[in-house]
N, C-alpha and C positions, 0 to 999 in steps of 0.2 A: 382223756376220759371225760365224759359228760357229767356235769354237776347235777345232783338230784335235790339240792336245797330248794325248799318251797318258796320262801320269801325272806326278806331281811328281818322280819319280826316286828317292824315298827307298826304295821297294820294291826298286829295282835295287841299292841298297847292300846290303840283306839278301841278295839273290841272290848277289852277289859274295862276301860273307862265308860263305854256305853252300857255295859252290864251294871256297873255301879250307879250310873245315872238313872237308868230305868228302875232299878231297885229302890234307890233313894226317892225318886218321884212317887213311886207306888206307896212307900211307907209314909211320906209326908202327906200325900193325898188322903190316905186312910186316917191318918192322925187328925187332920183338919175336918174330916167328915164325921168324927165322933167315935171311932173305934175305941172301945174301952179295954179289950183284952188282947194281949199280944202273947202268943205261945203259952197260954195258961197263966200269964202274969196280968192280974187285974189292976195293978197299980198304974199310975200315970207315967211312971218311969219305964214301963214295959216297952215303950216305943224305941228306947235306946237299945234294948235287946234285939229288936227287929233290925235296927240299923247295924248292929253287930253281925247279924246273920248275912246282911248284904255285903259287909266288908269281908267276911269269911268266904263267901261265894266268889267274891272278886279275887281274893288271894289264890284260891284253888284254881279259878279260871285262868289267872295269870300264869301259873305254873303249867297248866295243861296246854294253853295256847303257845307258850314259848317253847315247851318241849316238842310240840308238834312241828315247829319250824325246822327242826333238825339242824340247827346252827349253833354249835357250841361257842363260837366267837361272839362275845357281847351278851351272853345269856344273863349274867348277873345284872348288867346295866339295864337290859330290857325288862327283866322282872322287877327290878327296883323302880323303874319309871312307871310300870303298870300299877304296882301296889301304892306308890306315892300318890299318883293321880286318883286312884280309887279312894284312898284314905282322905284326900282333900275333899272329894265330892261328898263322902259320908260325913265329914266334919262340918261342911256347909249345911248339909241336911239336918245335922244335930242342932246347929244354931237356929235353923228355921223352926224346928219343933220345940225349942226351948220355952217359948211363951206358953205352950200348951202343957208341957210336962211339969212346969213349975206353978201353974195356976191352981 
């Protein structure tokens, strides 16, 4: 019988990391260009709310991408790697915007 699995799922990890990276770059860029209001939050700490949205989108994306591979073997490992990488990217972005948020 022919296997219908699409891929091993590791490409999906890179896709999720790319989503997190693009989102983090957009948020950091907007933060440094002087955007004051984030999702109705006018405080300087609102940028962290935007980074939270990026992380949430990455988590949902990780689940969707890994479910789309149709490979139950290693699902938890692949999702864990996807979310861990996305969280690391968002954490780095949070450190980058810290001087702005605390100023």
